[in-house]
C-alpha positions in Angstrom: 159.0 -89.8 -33.8 159.5 -92.7 -31.5 156.9 -95.6 -31.5 158.1 -97.2 -28.3 159.3 -94.5 -26.0 157.7 -91.4 -24.4 159.8 -88.4 -25.2 158.6 -84.8 -24.8 160.2 -81.4 -25.4 159.2 -78.6 -23.0 159.8 -75.0 -24.3 159.2 -72.3 -21.7 161.2 -69.3 -20.5 160.1 -69.9 -16.9 162.5 -72.4 -15.2 160.1 -73.1 -12.3 157.2 -74.1 -14.7 159.6 -76.4 -16.6 160.7 -78.0 -13.4 157.1 -78.6 -12.3 156.0 -80.1 -15.6 159.2 -82.3 -15.7 158.4 -83.7 -12.2 154.8 -84.6 -13.2 155.7 -86.1 -16.6 158.8 -88.0 -15.4 156.6 -89.5 -12.7 154.3 -90.7 -15.5 157.2 -92.4 -17.4 158.1 -89.6 -19.8 161.7 -88.7 -20.9 161.8 -84.9 -20.7 163.9 -82.5 -22.8 163.9 -78.8 -22.0 164.6 -75.5 -23.9 164.2 -72.0 -22.5 163.4 -70.4 -25.9 162.2 -71.2 -29.3 165.6 -70.6 -30.8 167.2 -73.1 -28.3 164.5 -75.6 -29.1 165.4 -75.5 -32.8 169.1 -75.9 -32.0 168.6 -79.1 -30.1 165.8 -80.5 -32.2 168.0 -82.5 -34.7 169.3 -84.7 -31.9 165.9 -85.5 -30.5 163.4 -88.2 -31.1 160.1 -86.9 -29.9 156.5 -88.0 -29.3 155.1 -84.6 -28.2 156.1 -81.0 -27.4 154.8 -78.5 -24.8 155.3 -74.9 -25.9 154.6 -71.7 -24.1 152.6 -69.2 -26.2 154.5 -66.1 -25.0 158.3 -66.1 -24.9 160.9 -63.5 -25.6 162.3 -63.7 -29.1 160.5 -66.5 -31.1 157.0 -66.9 -29.7 155.0 -70.1 -29.5 153.1 -69.6 -32.7 156.3 -69.1 -34.7 157.9 -72.2 -33.1 154.7 -74.2 -33.9 155.0 -73.4 -37.6 158.7 -74.5 -37.6 157.9 -77.7 -35.8 155.1 -78.5 -38.2 157.6 -78.1 -41.1 160.5 -80.0 -39.4 158.5 -82.7 -37.7 155.1 -83.0 -39.5 152.6 -84.8 -37.4 154.3 -84.1 -34.0 151.5 -83.3 -31.5 152.2 -79.9 -30.0 150.4 -78.7 -26.9 150.3 -75.0 -26.3 150.7 -73.6 -22.7 148.9 -70.3 -22.2 147.8 -68.0 -19.4 144.1 -68.1 -18.6 143.4 -64.8 -20.3 145.0 -65.8 -23.6 142.9 -68.9 -24.3 141.7 -67.4 -27.6 145.3 -67.3 -28.9 145.7 -71.0 -28.1 142.5 -71.8 -30.0 143.9 -69.9 -33.0 147.1 -72.0 -32.6 145.0 -75.2 -32.7 143.5 -74.1 -36.0 147.1 -73.8 -37.3 148.0 -77.3 -36.3 148.4 -77.4 -32.5 147.2 -80.6 -30.9 145.7 -79.1 -27.8 146.3 -76.4 -25.2 146.5 -76.2 -21.4 146.1 -73.1 -19.2 148.9 -72.4 -16.7 149.3 -73.7 -14.1 148.1 -77.0 -15.6 146.2 -79.5 -13.5 148.4 -82.5 -13.0 145.8 -85.1 -14.0 144.7 -83.1 -17.0 148.3 -82.7 -18.1 148.9 -86.4 -17.9 145.6 -87.1 -19.8 146.5 -84.7 -22.6 150.0 -86.2 -22.9 148.5 -89.7 -23.1 146.3 -88.6 -25.9 149.3 -87.0 -27.6 151.2 -90.2 -27.3 148.3 -92.2 -28.9 148.2 -89.6 -31.7 151.9 -89.7 -32.4 151.7 -93.5 -32.7 148.8 -93.1 -35.1 151.0 -90.8 -37.3 153.8 -93.3 -37.1 151.5 -96.1 -38.1 150.4 -93.9 -41.1 154.1 -93.5 -42.1 154.7 -97.3 -42.0 151.6 -97.9 -44.1 152.8 -95.4 -46.7 155.9 -97.5 -47.3 153.6 -100.3 -48.1 151.6 -98.2 -50.6 150.8 -100.2 -53.7 150.6 -103.5 -51.9 147.4 -105.5 -52.0 144.6 -104.8 -49.6 145.4 -106.2 -46.1 143.6 -107.0 -42.9 144.3 -103.9 -40.8 144.0 -104.1 -37.0 145.7 -105.5 -33.9 142.7 -106.0 -31.7 142.4 -109.4 -30.1 139.5 -110.4 -32.4 141.4 -109.4 -35.5 144.6 -111.2 -34.4 142.4 -114.3 -34.0 141.1 -113.9 -37.6 144.7 -113.5 -38.8 145.8 -116.6 -36.9 143.0 -118.6 -38.4 144.0 -117.5 -41.9 147.6 -118.6 -41.3 146.5 -121.9 -39.9 143.7 -122.8 -42.4 145.3 -121.2 -45.5 147.6 -124.1 -46.4 144.9 -126.7 -45.9 142.4 -127.9 -48.6 139.4 -127.4 -46.2 136.3 -125.6 -47.4 135.9 -122.5 -45.3 132.8 -120.4 -44.5 133.6 -116.7 -43.8 130.9 -115.0 -41.7 130.5 -111.3 -41.1 128.2 -108.3 -41.6 128.2 -106.4 -44.9 131.4 -104.3 -45.2 133.5 -106.1 -42.7 136.0 -107.4 -45.2 135.0 -111.0 -46.1 136.6 -110.7 -49.5 139.9 -109.7 -47.9 139.8 -112.9 -45.7 139.3 -115.0 -48.9 142.2 -113.3 -50.5 144.4 -113.9 -47.4 143.4 -117.6 -47.4 144.3 -117.9 -51.0 147.7 -116.2 -50.6 148.4 -118.5 -47.7 147.4 -121.7 -49.6 149.4 -124.0 -51.7 147.3 -122.8 -54.6 148.5 -119.2 -54.4 150.2 -119.3 -57.9 146.8 -120.3 -59.4 143.7 -118.1 -60.0 141.4 -116.8 -57.3 138.0 -116.5 -59.0 135.3 -114.5 -57.3 131.5 -114.9 -57.7 128.9 -112.7 -56.1 125.9 -115.0 -55.7 123.5 -112.1 -55.0 124.4 -110.2 -58.1 122.8 -112.4 -60.7 119.4 -114.3 -61.0 119.5 -118.0 -60.6 119.6 -119.0 -64.3 122.4 -116.6 -65.2 124.4 -117.5 -62.1 124.2 -121.2 -63.0 125.7 -120.5 -66.4 128.4 -118.3 -64.8 129.3 -121.0 -62.4 129.2 -124.1 -64.5 129.5 -122.7 -68.1 127.6 -123.9 -71.1 128.0 -125.6 -74.4 127.4 -124.2 -77.9 123.7 -124.3 -78.7 122.6 -124.9 -75.1 120.2 -121.9 -75.4 119.4 -119.1 -77.8 122.5 -116.9 -78.1 124.9 -119.6 -77.0 127.1 -119.4 -80.1 130.2 -120.9 -78.5 131.3 -123.0 -75.6 131.9 -121.0 -72.5 133.8 -122.3 -69.5 132.3 -121.6 -66.1 133.9 -120.2 -63.0 134.7 -123.7 -61.6 136.7 -124.4 -64.8 138.4 -121.0 -64.7 139.5 -121.5 -61.1 141.0 -124.9 -61.9 143.9 -125.6 -59.6 143.1 -122.5 -57.6 140.4 -121.1 -55.4 136.7 -120.3 -56.0 135.2 -117.6 -53.7 131.4 -117.8 -53.5 130.4 -114.5 -51.9 126.9 -114.0 -50.4 126.2 -117.7 -50.8 123.2 -117.3 -48.4 121.3 -115.6 -51.3 121.7 -118.6 -53.6 118.6 -120.3 -55.1 117.8 -123.8 -53.5 118.0 -125.6 -56.8 121.4 -124.2 -57.5 122.5 -125.1 -53.9 121.9 -128.8 -54.8 124.3 -128.4 -57.8 126.9 -126.7 -55.7 126.6 -129.6 -53.2 127.3 -132.1 -55.9 130.3 -130.1 -57.1 131.7 -130.2 -53.6 131.0 -133.9 -53.0 131.9 -135.4 -56.4 134.4 -132.8 -57.7 132.5 -132.5 -61.0 130.2 -129.9 -62.7 127.9 -130.2 -65.6 127.9 -127.3 -68.1 124.5 -126.4 -69.5 123.8 -128.4 -72.6 126.6 -130.9 -71.8 126.0 -134.7 -71.8 129.0 -135.5 -69.6 130.3 -134.1 -66.4 133.5 -132.1 -66.2 136.0 -132.8 -63.4 137.1 -129.8 -61.3 140.0 -129.1 -59.0 139.1 -126.1 -56.9 139.1 -125.1 -53.3 135.9 -123.5 -52.1 135.7 -120.5 -49.8 132.2 -119.2 -49.2 131.0 -116.1 -47.4 127.7 -114.7 -46.1 126.3 -112.0 -43.9 123.3 -114.2 -43.0 123.0 -116.6 -40.1 123.0 -119.8 -42.1 121.9 -121.9 -39.2 118.7 -119.9 -39.0 118.3 -120.1 -42.7 118.5 -123.9 -42.5 115.8 -123.9 -39.8 113.6 -121.8 -42.0 114.1 -124.1 -45.0 115.9 -121.5 -47.1 119.3 -123.2 -47.1 120.2 -126.8 -47.5 121.4 -128.4 -44.2 123.8 -130.8 -46.0 125.4 -127.9 -48.0 125.8 -125.9 -44.8 127.8 -128.7 -43.2 129.9 -129.1 -46.3 130.7 -125.4 -46.4 131.4 -124.9 -42.7 134.3 -127.3 -42.2 135.9 -124.2 -40.6 134.1 -121.0 -39.9 135.9 -117.6 -39.7 133.8 -114.8 -38.2 135.0 -111.3 -38.9 134.0 -108.9 -36.0 132.0 -105.8 -36.9 133.9 -102.5 -36.6 131.9 -101.4 -33.5 133.4 -104.4 -31.7 137.0 -103.3 -32.5 137.1 -99.5 -32.3 140.7 -99.8 -31.0 141.6 -100.6 -34.6 140.2 -97.3 -35.9 143.6 -95.4 -35.7 145.4 -98.0 -37.9 142.4 -98.2 -40.3 142.2 -94.5 -40.6 145.9 -94.2 -41.3 145.8 -96.8 -44.0 142.7 -95.4 -45.7 144.0 -91.8 -45.6 147.0 -92.9 -47.6 144.9 -95.0 -50.0 142.1 -92.4 -50.6 144.5 -89.5 -50.7 146.3 -91.1 -53.6 143.0 -92.0 -55.3 141.7 -88.4 -55.1 145.0 -86.6 -55.7 144.9 -84.9 -52.3 147.5 -84.9 -49.6 146.0 -85.5 -46.2 148.5 -85.9 -43.4 146.3 -86.9 -40.5 143.1 -86.3 -38.6 142.4 -84.1 -35.6 141.8 -85.8 -32.1 138.1 -84.6 -32.1 137.7 -86.2 -35.6 139.0 -89.5 -34.2 136.8 -89.2 -31.1 133.7 -88.8 -33.3 134.6 -91.9 -35.2 135.0 -93.8 -32.0 131.5 -92.9 -30.8 129.7 -94.0 -34.0 128.3 -97.5 -34.3 129.4 -98.1 -38.0 126.4 -100.2 -39.3 128.2 -100.3 -42.7 131.5 -101.3 -41.0 134.8 -100.7 -42.8 133.1 -99.9 -46.1 131.2 -97.1 -44.5 134.3 -95.8 -42.8 136.0 -95.7 -46.1 133.1 -93.7 -47.7 133.1 -91.3 -44.7 136.8 -90.7 -45.0 136.7 -90.2 -48.8 133.9 -87.6 -48.3 136.0 -85.8 -45.7 139.1 -85.8 -47.9 137.2 -84.4 -50.9 135.7 -81.6 -48.8 138.9 -80.8 -46.9 140.8 -77.6 -47.5 143.7 -78.6 -45.2 146.0 -81.5 -44.5 144.3 -82.3 -41.2 140.7 -83.5 -41.2 138.4 -81.9 -38.6 135.1 -83.2 -37.3 133.1 -80.6 -39.3 133.9 -82.7 -42.4 132.0 -85.7 -41.0 128.4 -86.4 -42.0 125.7 -85.5 -39.5 125.0 -89.0 -38.3 128.7 -89.4 -37.3 129.1 -85.9 -35.8 126.0 -86.3 -33.7 126.4 -89.9 -32.7 126.0 -90.8 -29.0 128.2 -93.1 -27.0 127.6 -96.8 -27.7 128.0 -97.9 -24.0 126.0 -96.9 -20.9 128.0 -95.3 -18.1 130.3 -97.7 -16.3 128.6 -97.5 -13.0 125.4 -99.2 -14.2 125.2 -103.0 -13.9 125.3 -104.8 -17.2 122.2 -106.9 -16.3 120.1 -104.0 -15.2 117.0 -103.3 -17.3 114.6 -100.4 -17.1 111.1 -101.2 -15.9 108.5 -100.9 -18.6 106.6 -97.6 -18.6 103.0 -97.8 -17.6 100.7 -96.8 -20.4 98.6 -93.7 -20.0 94.8 -94.0 -20.5 94.0 -92.3 -23.7 91.2 -90.3 -22.1 93.5 -88.8 -19.4 96.1 -86.2 -20.2 99.6 -87.1 -19.1 100.8 -85.1 -16.1 104.2 -84.3 -14.9 104.7 -84.9 -11.2 106.6 -82.4 -9.1 109.6 -83.7 -7.4 109.0 -84.8 -3.8 111.2 -83.7 -1.0 114.2 -85.9 -0.8 113.9 -87.1 -4.4 117.3 -87.0 -6.1 117.5 -84.4 -8.9 119.0 -85.0 -12.3 122.1 -83.0 -11.2 122.4 -85.2 -8.1 122.2 -88.3 -10.2 124.8 -87.0 -12.7 127.2 -86.0 -9.8 126.9 -89.5 -8.3 127.5 -91.1 -11.7 130.7 -89.0 -12.0 131.9 -90.0 -8.5 131.2 -93.7 -9.2 133.0 -93.6 -12.6 136.0 -91.8 -11.0 136.3 -94.4 -8.3 135.9 -97.3 -10.7 138.8 -95.8 -12.8 141.1 -94.8 -9.8 140.4 -91.1 -10.6 142.2 -91.5 -13.9 140.4 -88.8 -16.0 141.3 -90.3 -19.4 139.8 -93.7 -18.6 136.9 -92.1 -16.8 136.0 -90.0 -19.9 136.2 -93.1 -22.1 134.1 -95.2 -19.6 131.4 -92.5 -19.6 131.6 -92.0 -23.4 132.3 -88.3 -23.2 135.3 -86.2 -24.2 138.0 -85.2 -21.7 136.9 -81.5 -22.0 133.3 -82.4 -21.2 134.5 -84.4 -18.2 136.6 -81.5 -17.0 133.7 -79.1 -17.3 131.4 -81.4 -15.3 134.0 -82.0 -12.6 134.3 -78.3 -12.1 130.6 -77.9 -12.1 130.1 -80.3 -9.3 133.2 -79.4 -7.3 135.0 -82.6 -8.0 138.2 -81.3 -9.4 141.3 -82.7 -7.7 144.6 -81.0 -7.9 
C-alpha cells in the first residue's frame, strides 16, 4: 500500500457507474484505476500501489466475494468497500464478516462515498504503520505517537537527555513514565552505564532505605555481608526513582542530601560513600499540592524539578491510538503466539470513544484480552470489555458553548411526589432539539459528514440514519 498517496481500484461491470465514482473521487484527490471484471482486476493488480478498492458484489464471471478473497490473500490489510444494490445489503454484510472494510448501496451518496473512502485511507495507513513497526520487532519499548503533545515530550527528551540535570517526569498511572526515563538515559552521555530503577511505592520505608543506600555487614539481624545500594549500583549511570511522591518524609531528607552532596551513607557505615549518578524521578501525584499539605519536602521538590516532563494521558491524544494499537498488536501477538493482522473500524471507533483511565497500560490489557479471545486475524468490537463497548463520547456536541453550564436542578420537597409536566404549546420537543443540533453541527463542519460525526461523537452510520430521519440528507 501507499502511505502518502490516495490510490483506489474500482471494479464494476457498469461503465457509467465507474465513471460517476471516478468523477467524485478524483474531485476529492484520489488517483483512480478501473477494471470491468474481477479477472481484469487481478491482471492489473501487480502493477498497482493501492490504498483502497471498491468492488461490485455482482459481476459476470468472478463475483465480488471471490475477488475479495483473492485481494485479502494478495494484499492483506487492503480496505475493500463492497458496492451492492439496495436489496442485496445482506450479502454485503456477509462480505464484511469475511474481511470487507465497509459497503455502499448503489447509487452511493457522494458525501457518504467520500467519507467512507477517507476512513479507508486512515485504515490503510494504520496497516502500513503496523508493517513498519513489525520491522522494528525486538527493539526496546518506544514512545509511540505523533500527536503534538507527544512530539513535545520527544523533543524534551532529545534536549534534556545529554544534560546532567535532575528531571521530574509527571503523568497519570500507565502513561509511560518509565519509557521516558529509558529514553532520557539512552540520550544521555551515561548511556553505556547502568539504568537502575526503584519503585518507591513497592517497599516500606526501612526496606527502601536499605535498597537505596545499601548496608554493612552486621548493621542488623540477618545482614551477613555488605550489600551495595541502588545508588552504588547505578554509579556512572542513571537512577530512576519511580513514584517518588509515595516516599516517607524521613527518607526524603536522605535523598535530598544525596542530591546536594553526592554522598550516601549505607546502614551501619561510619563514613559516607561518594556517588556519581544522575537522578530521574517520576510521580503520578501533584507534588506542589503535596508540598502544601506537608507530605513532601519543598526543598526536595525544587531539587528534583530542574526540568519537568509531563506525559499527556491517553484521552488527550486519541489520535495516537492507531499507531499504539498497531505496535501493541505486534508485540502482544508474539507474546501470545497468535497472528492478528489488524482491527476492524468499529473496534477502533470504540477505542476512540473510551476515556482510558488506566491509559496505555489499560489499552495494552484490553488488546491482550481481545487477542486471546479472538478466533480471526481481525479484531471486532464484540471482543472488547463492556465498559469499552458501551462507552459514551467524551465531548459534548460541537454546537454547545464550552463555557455553558447547566442550571442546578431545584430539589423536590420530600413530602411532595415529583410530577412530570406536559409540554406546553410551542415548547421544542427532543426531536426538535436533536434536529437543530444536527443542523448546527453540519454547518460548523461545512456539511462534511465525517467531521460532523466526529464532532458529535457518533459513528458515520448513526449520523446517516439521523440525517435521513430528519430529512437532512443532501445529494
